[in-house]
C-alpha positions as CSV (number, residue, x, y, z in Angstrom):
1,X,14.9,8.0,-5.6
2,X,13.4,10.8,-4.5
3,X,13.7,9.9,-1.2
4,X,17.0,10.4,-1.1
5,X,16.8,14.0,-1.4
6,X,14.9,14.7,2.1
7,X,17.3,11.8,4.2
8,X,20.1,13.8,2.3
9,X,18.7,17.1,4.2
10,X,16.4,16.6,7.2
11,X,18.2,15.1,10.0
12,X,17.1,11.7,11.1
13,X,15.2,12.2,14.0
14,X,12.8,14.5,12.2
15,X,12.2,12.1,9.7
16,X,11.9,9.2,12.2
17,X,8.7,11.8,13.8
18,X,7.8,13.0,10.3
19,X,7.0,9.1,9.2
20,X,6.1,8.1,13.5
21,X,3.0,10.7,13.0
22,X,1.0,9.4,9.6
23,X,2.1,5.8,11.0
24,X,0.1,6.1,14.0
25,X,-2.4,7.9,11.7
26,X,-2.6,5.2,10.0
27,X,-2.4,2.3,12.5
28,X,-5.8,4.5,14.3
29,X,-7.3,4.4,11.0
30,X,-6.7,0.9,10.0
31,X,-7.8,-0.1,13.6
32,X,-11.7,1.2,13.2
33,X,-10.3,4.5,15.8
34,X,-11.1,7.5,13.7
35,X,-11.7,7.3,9.6
36,X,-10.3,10.1,7.5
37,X,-10.0,10.0,3.5
38,X,-6.9,9.0,1.4
39,X,-6.0,10.3,-1.8
40,X,-7.3,8.1,-4.8
41,X,-8.6,7.9,-8.1
42,X,-12.0,6.8,-8.0
43,X,-12.1,5.3,-11.0
44,X,-11.3,1.9,-12.6
45,X,-9.0,0.7,-15.7
46,X,-11.5,1.2,-18.7
47,X,-12.3,-2.2,-20.9
48,X,-10.5,-0.8,-23.5
49,X,-7.0,-1.1,-22.6
50,X,-7.6,-5.1,-23.1
51,X,-7.7,-5.0,-26.5
52,X,-4.9,-3.3,-26.4
53,X,-2.3,-6.9,-26.3
54,X,1.0,-6.3,-24.7
55,X,0.5,-2.9,-24.1
56,X,-2.4,-3.1,-22.2
57,X,-1.5,-5.3,-19.9
58,X,1.4,-2.8,-19.0
59,X,-1.0,0.0,-18.8
60,X,-3.2,-2.0,-16.8
61,X,-0.1,-2.8,-14.5
62,X,1.2,0.6,-14.0
63,X,-2.6,2.3,-13.6
64,X,-3.3,-0.2,-11.0
65,X,0.0,-0.5,-9.2
66,X,0.8,3.1,-9.0
67,X,-2.9,3.7,-7.4
68,X,-3.4,6.5,-10.9
69,X,-6.6,4.5,-11.5
70,X,-8.3,2.5,-8.7
71,X,-10.1,2.8,-5.3
72,X,-8.4,2.8,-2.0
73,X,-9.8,1.7,0.9
74,X,-6.4,1.5,2.6
75,X,-3.9,4.4,4.1
76,X,-1.4,1.4,3.7
77,X,-0.1,2.0,0.5
78,X,0.4,5.8,1.3
79,X,1.9,5.2,4.6
80,X,4.7,3.1,2.3
81,X,5.4,6.0,0.1
82,X,5.8,8.5,2.7
83,X,8.4,5.9,4.4
84,X,10.0,5.7,0.9
85,X,10.6,9.5,0.9
86,X,11.2,9.6,4.8
87,X,13.4,6.8,6.4
88,X,13.5,4.4,3.9
89,X,17.1,3.9,2.2
90,X,17.1,3.2,-1.5
91,X,17.7,-0.3,-1.8
92,X,14.9,-0.7,1.0
93,X,12.4,0.7,-1.3
94,X,13.0,-2.4,-3.9
95,X,12.1,-4.8,-1.3
96,X,8.7,-2.5,-0.5
97,X,7.8,-2.4,-4.0
98,X,7.8,-6.6,-3.8
99,X,6.0,-6.6,-0.7
100,X,3.5,-4.1,-2.3
101,X,3.5,-6.3,-5.4
102,X,2.9,-9.4,-3.7
103,X,0.1,-7.7,-1.7
104,X,-1.7,-6.4,-4.8
105,X,-1.9,-10.3,-6.3
106,X,-2.9,-11.8,-3.0
107,X,-6.0,-10.6,-3.0
108,X,-7.8,-10.9,-6.3
109,X,-5.7,-14.2,-6.8
110,X,-7.1,-15.5,-3.0
111,X,-10.9,-14.0,-4.1
112,X,-10.3,-16.1,-7.4
113,X,-9.2,-19.2,-5.8
114,X,-11.6,-19.2,-3.3
115,X,-15.3,-20.0,-5.3
116,X,-16.7,-18.6,-8.3
117,X,-19.8,-17.7,-6.3
118,X,-18.9,-14.1,-4.9
119,X,-18.6,-15.6,-1.4
120,X,-14.8,-14.2,-0.9
121,X,-16.4,-11.0,-0.2
122,X,-18.3,-12.1,2.9
123,X,-15.1,-14.3,4.3
124,X,-13.8,-11.0,3.8
125,X,-16.5,-8.7,5.2
126,X,-16.4,-11.2,8.1
127,X,-12.3,-11.2,8.9
128,X,-12.1,-7.9,7.9
129,X,-11.9,-6.2,11.5
130,X,-9.6,-8.3,12.6
131,X,-7.6,-8.7,9.4
132,X,-7.4,-4.9,8.8
133,X,-5.1,-3.8,11.9
134,X,-2.9,-7.1,11.9
135,X,-1.8,-5.6,8.3
136,X,-1.2,-2.4,9.4
137,X,1.0,-2.9,12.9
138,X,2.5,-5.9,10.3
139,X,3.1,-3.4,7.3
140,X,4.5,-0.6,10.3
141,X,6.5,-3.0,11.8
142,X,8.0,-3.9,9.1
143,X,8.7,-0.4,7.8
144,X,10.5,0.5,11.5
145,X,12.6,-2.4,11.6
146,X,13.5,-1.8,7.6
147,X,14.2,1.6,8.0
148,X,16.4,0.7,11.4
149,X,18.3,-1.9,9.9
150,X,19.5,-0.5,7.1
């Protein structure tokens, strides 16, 4: 809903430029062309959360899902926030949230399904140079299309 404020007050071409600049920066970062830090909270969710029953699962999901307590190896989640604020209409935010949740779920599921010996880390390390830019291009393209279509 906060995205409705700038989207109502600022002309669409200006919002497009305001989104395009960080999109290009993130594409370059994810492709390894340059490095810059992204906002992150370098703390993990404490283990005591698992002893809070249902509330622990809710707290864990909220803190990890929003990035309140997690490491951020990618700038793509930050670009998604920029898209919600600058260019993505309200209904698109729900689609983006579902995609973000699926992405957050995919990595641990794939890692756990791959093997118990930690070999997934090696596979990811070998594939990361190709997969990271591919994910960035896919994300930016999907956000741009969603903003244009809606």
